[in-house]
C-alpha positions as CSV (number, residue, x, y, z in Angstrom):
1,M,-22.7,19.0,43.9
2,A,-25.2,17.7,41.3
3,D,-23.9,14.4,39.1
4,H,-23.8,16.5,35.5
5,G,-21.7,19.1,36.4
6,Q,-21.1,22.4,38.2
7,A,-23.3,25.6,37.5
8,V,-20.8,28.2,36.3
9,P,-21.3,31.5,38.3
10,A,-25.0,32.7,37.1
11,D,-27.0,35.9,37.0
12,S,-30.5,34.4,37.1
13,R,-32.1,30.9,37.4
14,S,-32.1,30.4,33.7
15,A,-28.3,31.0,32.9
16,T,-28.6,27.9,35.8
17,G,-31.5,25.8,33.6
18,I,-29.7,25.6,31.1
19,A,-26.7,25.2,32.6
20,D,-28.6,21.6,33.6
21,L,-30.2,20.5,30.4
22,V,-25.8,20.9,28.5
23,G,-24.9,18.5,31.4
24,V,-26.5,16.4,29.7
25,L,-25.7,16.4,26.5
26,A,-23.4,13.6,24.4
27,D,-21.3,16.5,24.0
28,A,-18.9,17.0,26.4
29,V,-18.3,20.3,27.4
30,A,-16.1,22.5,29.7
31,V,-15.8,26.5,31.2
32,L,-12.2,27.7,32.1
33,G,-12.3,31.2,35.1
34,P,-10.2,34.1,33.7
35,D,-7.3,31.8,35.5
36,G,-7.1,28.7,33.3
37,R,-8.9,26.6,36.3
38,V,-12.3,24.2,35.1
39,E,-15.1,25.8,37.0
40,W,-17.8,23.0,35.8
41,A,-17.8,20.6,33.0
42,N,-21.3,17.3,32.2
43,R,-20.2,14.3,32.2
44,A,-19.6,13.4,28.8
45,T,-16.7,15.3,29.7
46,A,-15.3,13.0,32.4
47,A,-16.1,10.4,30.4
48,L,-13.6,11.4,27.3
49,L,-10.9,12.4,30.0
50,G,-11.4,8.6,32.2
51,V,-12.5,11.1,34.4
52,A,-15.1,11.9,37.4
53,V,-16.8,15.7,37.1
54,D,-15.0,16.4,41.1
55,D,-11.9,15.7,39.6
56,L,-12.4,18.1,36.6
57,I,-13.7,21.2,38.7
58,G,-11.1,23.0,40.4
59,S,-7.9,21.8,38.3
60,D,-5.7,23.3,35.6
61,G,-7.1,23.2,32.3
62,L,-3.9,24.1,30.7
63,E,-1.7,21.5,32.5
64,R,-4.1,18.1,31.0
65,L,-2.9,19.4,27.6
66,H,0.2,17.7,25.7
67,P,3.2,19.8,26.5
68,D,4.1,19.7,23.0
69,E,0.8,21.5,22.8
70,V,1.0,24.5,25.8
71,A,2.3,27.2,23.5
72,R,-0.5,27.1,21.1
73,A,-3.2,27.0,23.3
74,L,-2.3,30.0,25.2
75,D,-2.1,31.4,21.1
76,G,-5.9,29.9,20.4
77,I,-7.3,32.0,24.4
78,A,-5.6,34.9,22.3
79,Y,-7.0,34.2,19.5
80,S,-10.6,34.1,21.6
81,A,-10.5,36.5,23.4
82,A,-9.9,38.7,20.3
83,F,-12.1,37.2,17.9
84,P,-14.9,36.3,19.9
85,D,-17.2,35.9,17.2
86,R,-15.3,33.0,14.9
87,T,-14.9,29.5,16.2
88,A,-12.6,26.7,15.1
89,V,-11.8,23.0,15.5
90,V,-8.4,22.6,15.9
91,P,-7.3,19.0,17.0
92,Y,-5.6,18.7,20.7
93,R,-4.4,16.1,23.0
94,L,-5.6,16.2,26.8
95,R,-3.7,14.2,29.9
96,R,-6.7,11.5,30.4
97,G,-7.2,10.2,34.0
98,D,-4.8,6.9,33.4
99,G,-2.8,9.2,32.4
100,S,-2.2,8.3,28.4
101,Y,-3.2,11.0,26.1
102,Q,-6.6,11.5,23.9
103,D,-7.1,12.6,20.8
104,V,-10.1,15.8,20.7
105,E,-10.9,18.1,18.0
106,L,-11.4,21.0,20.2
107,R,-14.2,24.3,19.4
108,S,-13.9,27.4,22.3
109,S,-15.4,30.2,22.8
110,V,-15.2,33.5,25.2
111,A,-18.4,34.2,27.2
112,P,-18.1,37.3,29.4
113,T,-19.1,38.1,32.6
114,P,-20.0,40.8,35.5
115,S,-17.1,38.4,36.9
116,G,-14.4,37.9,34.3
117,D,-14.8,36.2,30.7
118,R,-15.0,32.6,30.4
119,L,-13.5,30.0,28.1
120,V,-16.4,28.0,26.7
121,L,-15.0,24.5,25.3
122,V,-16.9,22.4,23.6
123,L,-15.0,18.5,22.9
124,R,-15.6,15.9,21.3
125,D,-13.3,12.3,20.2
126,G,-11.1,13.0,17.3
127,T,-9.6,9.2,17.3
128,T,-10.9,9.0,14.2
129,R,-9.5,12.2,12.7
130,S,-6.8,10.8,14.3
131,G,-6.7,7.6,12.3
132,I,-7.5,9.6,8.9
133,A,-4.7,11.8,9.9
134,A,-2.7,8.5,10.6
135,A,-3.9,6.9,7.4
136,L,-2.7,10.0,5.1
137,A,1.1,10.9,6.4
138,S,1.4,6.4,6.3
139,I,0.5,7.2,2.2
140,A,2.7,10.0,2.1
141,A,5.0,8.1,3.3
142,G,4.9,5.5,0.7
143,E,4.5,2.5,3.4
144,P,2.9,-1.0,2.8
145,V,-0.2,-0.4,1.8
146,V,-1.7,-3.0,4.7
147,D,-1.0,-0.7,7.1
148,T,-2.5,2.3,5.8
149,M,-6.4,-0.4,5.5
150,S,-4.6,-1.1,9.5
151,H,-5.1,2.9,10.1
152,V,-8.0,3.2,8.0
153,A,-9.8,-0.3,9.9
154,A,-8.7,2.0,13.5
155,A,-11.2,5.4,12.2
156,V,-14.3,3.5,11.5
157,R,-13.9,1.4,15.1
158,S,-12.8,5.2,17.1
159,R,-16.0,6.2,15.5
160,W,-18.2,3.6,15.4
161,P,-16.2,1.6,18.5
162,G,-18.1,-1.8,18.6
163,T,-17.7,-2.0,15.0
164,A,-16.4,-5.4,13.6
165,V,-14.4,-4.0,10.3
166,A,-13.0,-5.5,7.3
167,V,-10.9,-4.3,4.3
168,R,-10.3,-6.3,0.7
169,W,-8.4,-5.2,-1.9
170,R,-6.4,-7.2,-4.3
171,V,-2.3,-7.4,-5.6
172,E,-1.9,-8.7,-8.3
173,A,-4.2,-12.0,-7.9
174,E,-4.2,-12.9,-4.7
175,V,-7.1,-11.0,-2.2
176,Q,-5.2,-9.7,1.0
177,R,-7.1,-9.3,3.5
178,L,-6.9,-7.5,6.9
179,D,-9.8,-8.0,9.6
180,V,-10.2,-5.7,13.4
181,S,-12.6,-7.7,15.4
182,M,-13.8,-9.9,12.6
183,P,-15.5,-12.8,13.5
184,P,-13.8,-16.1,11.7
185,A,-17.0,-16.8,10.4
186,L,-17.5,-13.9,9.2
187,S,-14.4,-13.1,7.7
188,A,-14.9,-16.5,5.3
189,W,-18.7,-15.7,4.1
190,T,-17.4,-12.0,3.5
191,D,-14.4,-13.9,1.4
192,R,-16.8,-16.0,-0.9
193,Q,-18.6,-12.8,-1.4
194,V,-15.7,-11.0,-2.4
195,H,-14.8,-13.6,-4.5
196,E,-18.7,-14.5,-6.2
197,V,-19.3,-10.7,-6.7
198,A,-15.0,-10.6,-8.2
199,A,-16.1,-13.7,-10.6
200,G,-19.5,-11.9,-12.2
201,R,-21.9,-13.0,-10.4
202,R,-23.7,-10.8,-8.6
203,D,-27.2,-12.0,-10.5
204,E,-27.7,-14.4,-7.2
205,P,-29.5,-13.1,-4.5
206,A,-27.1,-14.3,-2.5
207,L,-25.2,-11.0,-3.4
208,S,-27.9,-8.7,-4.1
209,V,-26.6,-6.1,-1.3
210,W,-22.2,-6.6,-2.9
211,A,-23.4,-6.4,-6.2
212,E,-26.1,-3.1,-5.4
213,A,-22.6,-1.6,-3.6
214,A,-20.5,-2.6,-7.1
215,T,-23.0,-1.6,-9.6
216,S,-23.4,2.3,-8.1
217,G,-20.0,2.5,-6.5
218,E,-21.4,3.7,-3.5
219,P,-21.9,2.2,-0.1
220,V,-24.4,0.3,1.0
221,V,-25.5,-1.1,3.8
222,V,-28.3,-2.8,5.5
223,R,-30.2,-5.1,8.0
224,A,-28.8,-8.2,8.7
225,E,-32.1,-10.2,8.2
226,E,-31.4,-8.9,5.2
227,L,-28.7,-11.0,3.6
228,D,-29.0,-14.3,2.5
229,A,-29.1,-17.3,5.5
230,Q,-25.6,-17.9,5.9
231,G,-24.9,-13.9,6.4
232,A,-28.0,-13.5,8.7
233,A,-27.2,-16.7,10.6
234,L,-23.5,-15.0,11.2
235,A,-24.1,-11.8,12.5
236,S,-27.4,-12.9,14.7
237,R,-24.7,-14.6,17.0
238,S,-22.3,-12.1,16.7
239,G,-24.4,-9.4,18.1
240,F,-24.2,-7.5,14.4
241,G,-27.5,-6.3,13.3
242,A,-26.2,-4.8,9.8
243,C,-24.0,-4.9,7.6
244,G,-21.9,-1.4,5.3
245,V,-20.5,-1.9,2.4
246,A,-19.0,-0.1,0.3
247,P,-16.7,-0.2,-2.8
248,V,-12.8,1.1,-3.6
249,P,-12.0,1.3,-7.4
250,D,-9.3,0.4,-7.6
251,P,-6.5,2.1,-10.5
252,T,-6.1,-1.9,-11.8
253,G,-9.3,-2.3,-12.5
254,A,-10.7,-4.5,-9.3
255,T,-13.0,-3.3,-6.9
256,A,-11.5,-3.4,-3.1
257,W,-13.9,-3.4,-0.2
258,I,-14.7,-1.7,3.9
259,V,-16.6,-4.1,5.6
260,A,-18.2,-2.8,8.6
261,W,-20.8,-5.3,11.0
262,F,-23.2,-2.2,13.4
263,D,-24.6,-3.8,16.5
264,E,-26.9,-0.9,15.8
265,P,-28.7,-0.6,12.9
266,Q,-29.6,3.4,12.9
267,A,-26.8,3.8,13.1
268,A,-25.5,2.0,10.8
269,L,-28.1,3.6,8.6
270,L,-28.3,6.9,9.2
271,E,-24.4,7.1,9.4
272,F,-22.5,5.1,7.3
273,A,-23.7,5.9,3.2
274,H,-22.8,9.6,4.3
275,W,-19.8,9.1,6.2
276,A,-17.6,5.9,4.2
277,H,-17.1,8.4,1.9
278,E,-13.9,9.3,3.6
279,P,-12.2,6.4,4.6
280,V,-12.9,4.8,0.7
281,G,-11.1,8.2,-0.6
282,L,-7.6,6.8,1.4
283,V,-8.5,3.5,0.4
284,H,-8.0,4.4,-3.2
285,L,-4.9,6.9,-2.3
286,A,-3.4,4.4,-0.7
287,L,-4.0,1.5,-3.6
288,E,-3.6,4.2,-7.1
289,R,-0.1,5.1,-5.1
290,R,1.2,1.8,-4.5
291,W,-0.3,1.3,-8.3
292,H,1.4,4.2,-9.4
293,L,5.0,3.2,-7.6
294,D,5.5,-0.3,-8.7
295,R,4.6,1.2,-12.2
296,L,7.7,3.2,-11.5
297,H,9.9,0.5,-10.1
298,E,8.8,-1.5,-12.7
299,A,9.7,1.0,-15.6
300,A,13.9,2.2,-13.6
301,R,14.2,-1.9,-13.6
302,R,12.5,-2.3,-17.6
303,D,14.2,-2.2,-20.7
304,P,11.5,-0.3,-22.9
305,L,12.6,-1.2,-26.4
306,T,12.6,-5.5,-25.6
307,G,9.9,-5.3,-22.3
308,L,13.3,-7.4,-20.7
309,A,14.5,-6.4,-17.4
310,N,17.1,-3.2,-17.4
311,R,20.9,-3.7,-16.4
312,T,19.5,-2.8,-12.5
313,G,17.1,-4.6,-12.8
314,F,19.4,-8.0,-13.7
315,F,21.3,-7.4,-10.3
316,E,18.9,-7.2,-8.4
317,S,17.1,-10.4,-9.5
318,L,20.7,-11.8,-9.7
319,D,20.8,-10.6,-5.9
320,T,17.9,-12.2,-5.4
321,R,18.4,-15.1,-7.2
322,L,21.4,-16.4,-5.5
323,E,20.8,-15.4,-2.2
324,R,17.8,-18.3,-3.2
325,A,20.7,-20.7,-4.3
326,R,22.8,-20.0,-0.7
327,R,19.7,-21.3,0.7
328,D,19.0,-24.7,-1.6
329,D,23.1,-25.2,-2.0
330,S,22.5,-24.8,-5.6
331,L,25.1,-23.5,-8.5
332,L,23.5,-20.8,-11.4
333,A,25.0,-20.1,-14.5
334,V,25.1,-16.2,-15.1
335,V,26.0,-15.8,-19.1
336,F,26.8,-12.8,-21.5
337,L,26.5,-12.0,-24.8
338,D,27.4,-9.8,-27.2
339,L,25.9,-9.6,-30.7
340,D,28.5,-10.4,-33.6
341,G,27.3,-8.1,-36.4
342,F,25.1,-5.9,-34.9
343,K,27.4,-2.6,-36.2
344,P,26.6,-2.5,-40.2
345,V,23.0,-3.4,-39.4
346,N,23.1,0.9,-37.9
347,D,24.8,1.1,-40.7
348,V,22.9,-0.2,-43.6
349,Y,19.1,-0.4,-42.4
350,G,19.7,2.4,-39.3
351,H,18.8,2.9,-36.1
352,A,14.7,1.8,-36.5
353,V,15.4,-1.5,-38.3
354,G,18.9,-1.6,-35.4
355,D,16.0,-1.0,-32.4
356,R,14.1,-4.2,-33.8
357,V,16.3,-6.7,-34.7
358,L,16.9,-6.2,-30.8
359,E,13.9,-6.4,-29.9
360,L,13.4,-10.2,-31.4
361,V,15.9,-10.6,-30.1
362,G,15.3,-10.7,-26.7
363,R,11.6,-13.0,-27.5
364,R,14.1,-14.6,-29.2
365,L,16.5,-15.1,-26.2
366,A,13.6,-15.0,-23.5
367,G,12.0,-18.3,-25.7
368,A,15.1,-19.7,-24.9
369,V,15.4,-20.4,-21.3
370,R,13.0,-21.2,-19.1
371,S,10.5,-19.3,-17.6
372,D,11.4,-17.6,-14.6
373,D,15.0,-17.7,-16.0
374,V,16.6,-13.9,-15.9
375,V,17.0,-12.6,-19.3
376,A,18.4,-8.7,-19.5
377,R,19.0,-6.4,-21.6
378,V,22.2,-5.1,-20.7
379,G,23.9,-2.7,-22.8
380,G,23.7,-1.5,-26.2
381,D,23.8,-4.4,-28.3
382,E,24.7,-7.0,-24.9
383,F,22.4,-9.5,-23.3
384,A,22.7,-11.2,-20.2
385,V,21.1,-14.1,-19.0
386,V,20.8,-16.1,-15.1
387,C,20.0,-20.3,-15.4
388,G,19.8,-22.8,-12.5
389,L,21.9,-25.2,-12.7
390,A,22.2,-29.0,-11.4
391,A,25.3,-28.9,-9.4
392,D,26.2,-32.3,-9.9
393,A,26.3,-31.1,-13.9
394,V,27.9,-27.9,-14.1
395,E,29.4,-27.7,-17.2
396,Q,26.5,-30.1,-19.3
397,G,24.2,-28.1,-18.3
398,A,26.4,-24.6,-18.9
399,T,27.8,-26.0,-21.8
400,E,24.2,-27.6,-23.7
401,L,22.6,-23.9,-22.8
402,A,25.4,-21.6,-24.7
403,G,24.7,-24.0,-27.4
404,R,20.6,-23.5,-27.6
405,L,21.5,-19.2,-27.1
406,L,24.6,-19.3,-29.5
407,A,21.4,-21.8,-32.3
408,T,18.7,-19.5,-31.3
409,L,20.1,-16.4,-32.7
410,A,22.0,-18.0,-35.2
411,E,18.6,-17.9,-37.3
412,P,18.1,-15.5,-39.4
413,L,16.0,-12.6,-38.4
414,T,13.5,-10.6,-41.0
415,V,12.9,-7.8,-40.0
416,T,10.1,-5.5,-41.9
417,R,10.5,-1.8,-41.7
418,D,8.5,0.7,-39.9
419,P,5.0,1.2,-41.8
420,G,5.7,5.0,-40.9
421,A,9.2,4.9,-42.3
422,P,9.9,5.0,-46.4
423,G,9.3,1.8,-47.7
424,L,6.1,1.2,-46.4
425,A,6.5,-2.4,-44.5
426,T,9.2,-2.8,-47.0
427,P,10.5,-6.9,-45.7
428,L,14.6,-6.1,-45.9
429,E,16.9,-9.4,-46.8
430,P,17.3,-12.0,-43.3
431,V,19.5,-10.1,-40.6
432,Q,22.5,-12.9,-39.7
433,L,23.9,-12.2,-36.5
434,G,25.6,-14.1,-34.0
435,A,27.1,-13.9,-30.3
436,S,30.1,-14.1,-28.1
437,V,28.9,-16.5,-25.1
438,G,30.4,-16.1,-21.7
439,V,29.7,-17.8,-19.3
440,A,30.5,-17.6,-15.3
441,V,28.9,-20.3,-12.5
442,T,28.1,-19.3,-9.5
443,S,30.3,-20.2,-6.9
444,P,28.5,-22.3,-3.3
445,R,29.6,-19.9,-0.9
446,A,28.5,-15.8,-0.9
447,E,29.4,-14.1,-4.2
448,Q,28.4,-9.9,-4.3
449,P,26.1,-10.0,-7.6
450,L,28.5,-7.9,-9.7
451,R,32.0,-10.4,-9.2
452,V,29.9,-13.3,-10.3
453,F,28.6,-10.9,-14.4
454,E,32.7,-9.7,-14.1
455,R,33.0,-12.9,-14.8
456,A,31.0,-13.6,-17.4
457,D,32.3,-10.7,-19.0
458,A,35.1,-11.9,-19.0
459,A,34.7,-14.6,-20.0
460,M,32.8,-13.3,-23.1
461,Y,36.2,-11.3,-24.1
462,R,37.5,-14.3,-23.8
463,A,35.6,-16.1,-26.0
464,K,35.3,-12.9,-28.9
465,Q,39.2,-13.3,-29.2
466,A,38.6,-16.4,-30.3
467,G,36.3,-15.5,-33.4
468,R,32.5,-15.7,-34.6
469,G,30.0,-17.9,-32.1
470,A,32.0,-18.9,-30.0
471,W,31.8,-19.5,-26.3
472,V,33.7,-19.9,-22.9
473,L,32.6,-21.8,-20.0
474,D,34.7,-20.1,-15.9
475,T,34.4,-22.5,-13.6
476,H,36.8,-21.6,-11.6
477,L,35.9,-20.8,-8.0
478,V,33.2,-24.0,-9.0
479,V,36.9,-25.6,-9.7
480,D,38.7,-24.6,-6.6
481,E,35.8,-24.9,-4.1
482,E,36.2,-28.6,-4.3
483,A,39.7,-28.7,-4.6
484,G,40.3,-27.4,-0.8
485,R,37.8,-29.8,0.3
């Protein structure tokens, strides 16, 4: 038996000659007889499945299929027999010599011979397509972007074995990094290129490949020796002959990047610029989905009128702050504010002016606390604040906080009518408001966010009963725990 395969029973020498030629093709080709057994296979088929050609010949072709796909394969054989002039590329999993399963893309056709029909199979490594499918599934499932990037990088490497892949993208101001088989020095060099291009320094010769890609929006491939001196030296030292750079538009206005280093420049020059559009599309889709999910998440937790956190956002933030306080053994003040005198504003001036008043109140409250404190609008004219307190000065800190909030709301508000409303930007009489304030100091021990909020709410109602502009501090949990030590 020749090492390139065993010929199908043929009717002429020319047929045998063709079989010999097919035997050395890079594509994997196999032929199944009427009984489903492999009658011929070339070396590429054996290499794809990790077995010797001799071990393939005579084996049952269906037994190499993943059990979940046998029924589909039988339907495919019937289809090929019924429609010999049609063909399709179908994904399958075939068992390798080590027992693992290989993703393949299979194209089949029926070849009639005097001794019966033969099923001719052309197989290609389907790992790349599986990586693309996995990336799409990751996007659809809303998985973290880094998981999607990992699938994309795996797809690139499976298409060009031996490549090193880097993906760079931004989350807010931070550049996120994913490297697959990337030497550390090349990774650091890539980071510098991304930083320089993002900073707008595109006129420097060392950044020509990146600037060209960023300007055109198209993938660019360069031989290693065409890079700047440092990049060329690093590539040579790592055994790479070319670099492919593909920019990815990010919905935030930034640019993400797919970078692939090739040991063989010709493969990069011939294929990368063409095929890179597929992983670029996947990365863009992942970033776009993340951006939309972030917007939805933000909208669900943000009050559209004041721009402050809403009730949902407040409780999420409070939960996070409580967890941090427990770790740090610190205390929080949860403040509940109910505006005094707001209803007449709506009754006299209308809801448009009332909305403007609420917006100004929210702005004042946010300006009266630290930047890392939480201010939220939790109801119609109800607001809540979360602030850290020094454990050794609880009452003093709470007193100063409540006084500061009451003082900022005591200042008259100057409101202007909406230009679209009657009166065209007419200034109104200054609006004088106040507030009833309840403050609850959190327990050093585990306490649910709702429980803390309810204590602040109850303290606010006691303040309202005491009269306009009053506040009440509830520290009973702290006092109780200190007494019990």
